[in-house]
N, C-alpha and C positions, 0 to 999 in steps of 0.2 A: 288786497283781495277781500271783496265782501263774502261773507258766508252766511247761508239763509237754511234753518233748519225747519221742515214741514212735517206733518203728520200724513201719512195716506189716507187718502177717502174721506179725511175729516176737516182739514183747515184748508184755508185759501190762500195763495200769494197774493199780495196787492201790488197792483201795476200803478205807479205815480210817475209824474212830469218829474218831481225834484229826485235827485239821489238820495234816498234814505237808507239806512241801515236793515230795515224788515222789509222792504218792498224790491222790487224790479222797476228799474226805469224803461220807458218804453221803447228804446233800444234794446235794453238787454231781453224784454220781452220777444222783440221781432229777432234775436239772434238765436233765443232760445226756440221758436217757432221754426225757425230755418233748420236748426240742429236737428229736431225731432223729425222734420220732414225727410232730410237726409238720411236718417238711421232707419226711416220708415216703421217708426214705432207706431202702435195701434192708437188711431188718432180719439177713439171714443173714451181712452184713459186719460185724455188731457183737456179738460174742461174749461174752454175760455170763455170770458165774458168780458166787457170795455174795460174792467178795473180788476181783474184778477185772474188766478188761473187754478184749478184745483187738479191734485193729481190722484187718481186712485189705480190700484193694482199692482203700479210699479213701486219698488223701493230700491234704495241706493244712492247713487252719487252723479251727479252732472257738473262738469268745469266748463264754464265759457271764459271769456277773453278777461271779463271784469267780476264776475261773481260765481261762486258755486253753490248747488243747490244739496241737500241731503234730505232725501225724503224716507222716513223712518216708520212704522208699525205702530199704531197708537196700542201703548199697553196700558191695562187697568189696573194693573197693581202698581206698587211702589218700585218696583225694579226697573232698571235703566233701558229703555226701549232699543238702544245699540247693542247692549250687551244681548239682551232678548234676541233680536236678528241675527248677530253674529252665530249666537248657540243655535238657532233654527238650521243656519247656513253649514254649519260644522257637522251637525247631527243628518242633515238630509245629503251629505257628503258634497255639496258646492264647494267648500273650502277643506282639504286634507290636511288639516292640523288639528293638534290637540290643545283645548281650550287651555291649558296650564300655561301652554307656550305665550299668551297673550299677557300673563298675569303682571308682568311688569310696565307693561305700556301705558296705563293710565286709561284705560279706554273711556272712560266717561268724558274725557279732554279731547280727545283725536277723532277726527271727522271719518269717515267710511274709507276714503281714498288714502288716508294715512295709515291707516288698518291694513288694508290691502296691500297697500306697498311694503308694508313692513313685513308680512308673511311670504310675498313673494321673494323678497330680498333674503328672508331668513333660509327659508327651503331652499335658493339656489345656493347660498353658500354653504350649508350642510352638505350638499353634494359636491360643490368643487373643492371642498377639504379632501376629497378622494380622488379629485383630477376631474380636469374639463374632458367632455365627450369628444373623441377623435375618431375620424373614419378615413380609409383610403379613397383617395380622389383621384380619377383618369384626368392626365394633362398631357399636353403635346407642346412641346417648347424647343427652341436652338440652345442645345449646352455644349460647354467646352469639352464634355466627355460624355461617352455613350452610356445611357440609363435607360433600362428596359429595352425597347425595339425600337429599331430605328425605321422611321416613315419615309421609304424610297420615296414615294412620288414629290415628297416636298425636300428628300435630302438631293435630289437632282437639280432642283432650283437653287441651293445652295452652292452647288458644286457649278452651276453656270454663272452665278455671281460672285464668284470664287469668296463663298463665306466660310471662312475656317471653323464651322460647328457641325455637330451632329444634330439634327431633327429628330428628335425623340419621343415616342408615347410611351410613359410609364403611370405608374401608380405612387402616391404620395401619403403618408399618413400624416393627416390636418386637421386642425379645429375647426376650420373655414368650412363648414356645412350650414345646411338650412337651419335646422334647430338653433346651432350657437349666432347665425346672423340676426334670428327674431329675439333671441334672449339679450343681444347687445341691443337693438332697437328699443325695448322695452326699457334696459336699465337706463339708457340715455334719456328718454323720456321722463322716467321718474326721476331722474337726477336732477331735471329743471324744473319740477314741479313739487316734490317731497320738501317738507320744512322740518320732519321729525330727526334731529341731530342723529340718532341712533340708526334708524333707518338709513340716513346718507352715508355713514360710515360702512353699513352693509353693502350697501350698492357700490361705494369706492372700490371695497376688497373685490367684489364681483366684476367689476369693470376692469381690472387689470388683469384678469384670467382672458379676456378676450379682446386684449391689444392687436394680436395678429387675425382677428375676423374682420372680414369685409363689412362695410356698411353699406346698409340697403334699407328701403321704405317696406317693409312687408303688409301683407293684409291678411285677412280672416281666411281668404281663399287658400293664401300660400300656407297658412298654420295648418289648415286641415289636411295639407299634403304629408305632414310631417309624420313618419313612420316609427312605431316604438316596438324595439324587440327588447332581448336581454340585455342588449349591450347597453342602452340607455333609457330603459324603464325607470330607473332611479330620478330620472329627470322630469317624469311626467307630472307629478303633482306641481313642480313650480310651472311647468310649461302650461298647466289649466288655467292658471292664475295669468301668466303671459296672454293666454289667448282672451281673457276679459278684457284685458286694455287693448288688445288688437282688434278685437270685436266692436269696440266701442269707440274707437279713436276716428274722428270725421275725416274724411279725406278734403273738406272743405275748410279752407283757410279763411280768418279773418284779414283785413287789410293790412294788420301789422305782422301777418306770417304766424299767429297763435292759431294752433289747433286745438277745438274743442273736443271732447270725450266723456265718455259716463262708464260707470259700471251699474247695471241695472238687473233687478230679479223681478218675476212676476209672483205677486203673492199668491196668485192661487194654485202656480205650481210649487210653490215653496212649501205650502201650507199641506198640499198633500202630499210631499215627499215627506216632510217632518212626521206628519201622521202615520204614514204606510210604515218607514222605517221603524218609530217606536213600536207599532201595532205589531209587526213579525216579531221583536225581542219579546213584549209583554205578553203578547195571546200564545205562547209555547203550545200549552195544552192543545190548541185548536190548530187546523191547518189553515194558514193564510195565503191566500191568492192574491198578487198584486196585479192590478190592471188586466182584469180576467178578460180574455178575448176567444170566448169558444160559442156563444151564441148570438144568431143574427135575429134582427126584427121581423124581417121579412123573407120570402122566397120569390123570387120572380117566376111566374109560369111559363115565361117564354124560353129560358135555359136552365132553370132549376137553381140558378145562382142567387146567393146571399145578398140580401140589400141591408145596409146600416147594420154593422157590427154593434153590439152593446157591449161596452166596455167598463164597467163600473170600477172605481180605485180600488176596493177590496171585496172579496168573497171569504166569509169565515165561515169554516166548516167543521161542523161537530158530526159525531155518530148518527144523530138522528135527524138534522135540519141544516140549513144554509142561513147566512146572514147576509145582506147585500148591503155595504156602505160605500157613500159617496160624500167627499168633502166639499163644501164651498166656502171661498173666500168672500164671505158677504157679511155687511154688519146687518145684524136682525136686532129686535127690541119688542119687549113685552107690552111695548105702548102701540104695536102696529096690530091690523088686523091679523090674525094667524102668523103673528110675529113677524110678519113681512116677507114670507115665502114665497117666493113667486108661482104661479101657476105652472109655467115652464119646469121649473125643477120637481114638482110635482109629478107633472106627466112623464117625464124621466124616471121618476121611482116607480110610477104605475108600469112603465113598459118593463122593468127589471122584476116586479112581484109576476107579471103574467108570463114572462117566458122562462123565468129561474123556477121551474117547477115545485123543488125542493125548498126553496126560499119562503120562510114563515115570516119575514120580516125586512123591510129595507128602511135603511136609516138614513136621513140627512143630517150632516155634521157640520155645523157652522163654528166659527173661532168664538169663544165666550168674551163679552164684554159687559161693560158695568151697565147696560141698559138690562140687563136680563137679572132680575132680583131674586131667583131662584138657584143662583150660584151655578158654577160648572159642572157637568156630567149629569144634570137633571135631565129627564123628560119635559120639552115644551109642547109639542103637539103629538096626537095619536088618531090614525084612522084605520078603519077596514074596508076591504073591496066590498061593492054592494054584491049581496048573494054569498058572500065568501069572507065570514067574519074570522077566518084561522089566518086570513093573508093580511099583515098589519103594515102601516106606513109611519114611520115616528121620526120625530124632529129632536134633536139634542145639540147642545153647545158643549163645548170641550177646551179646556186650559190649552195654552199653548206657550206659555211662559216659563213652565216647569216640565223638566222631562218626567220625572216621577210622578207627579200630579196626571198628566197625559196619560201616562201608562197605567196608573189606577182606573182614571175613569173610564177608559177604554175597556178593559178588563170587567169593569161594572156594567157597562152598556151591554157588552154580549151576555154576560151571564144573567142578566135580567130578561132580556130577550130569550136566551136557550130555554130559561125555566118558564117562562111565560107559554112559549111554543111546544112544548113536549108535554 
């Protein structure tokens, strides 16, 4: 199985007629295009040309019949990009696991699919140690002895046909429920595709617990119907990972019966959640409101209803002022005019400044990259509103490969602007 690793947003995957280790064949490119179509992924994030493809905003893993693609964020530091991505996923709570649990897995040598499979198997085994989840299920059947209530409308049929059994309606305590059926499906899926011996041992242990569970082919809609309460809440972290596999398993198989699948994350959402989680901890002296949604851009004269909710990623409040912060997962550079910040981003921040009356500054926060010589946490652009130089719009870049650095830079940015605005 060929495995390609590509940097999100910066490198292209060649498409060649010959089967080469560093490229997709024309047939593999067609299979990838069809898979992306069935999954209804954002077309603008997959930039096709005649001889290559570039992937932007998505990171993760795509498995096709003859090749797998691993899309990783490009890291400017010496750190391993796969480890940086996993750390972001853990901090952002996409993965509910301690990073120390992955210490013995040799992350630099494993692709994301192998890592996610290991985390799923480990979390599930830890809970199965305390017992499989079982529920009372309503059953109806002909039995040699009475159990529960006799269903007389069906028992009459037994009498007419001289069937010497009782047709009963009863409840049975069983492990054959929706949650376990989905776990069994994912376990069997991973057993066919995982290569790491340690993960396979975990999966085989888990599989033994589901021998009496029915085999089904579920989908993400079925998964959304699973209800968690105090009796099964402990399985929720493992099920969150199972849903990743279910959500991205294609329903279209190749001629050989091979199902394509993926585990993908949008980097703009991941970067926003990563910065927001760290901000809430690091900026504890301030009040941090995430996904603030209290102000509308316009009010309709017809019905006095608001039009276009404003929803900045963060509103940081002190006793004297507000600071509005929006994260943008885009590559900016000191080589570009205004660092490459788009007009749309400026207009968005202008709306925040004009509608948030107590906001003295609005911050555009971009991920730091090696094309910014001033280093992370430094101010890149600064403007004020015409006729109101007390309202500032500023641009910063910030670290995203080190939690402590991110926290320190956030505090520095907030304090700089609070001092300037008071």
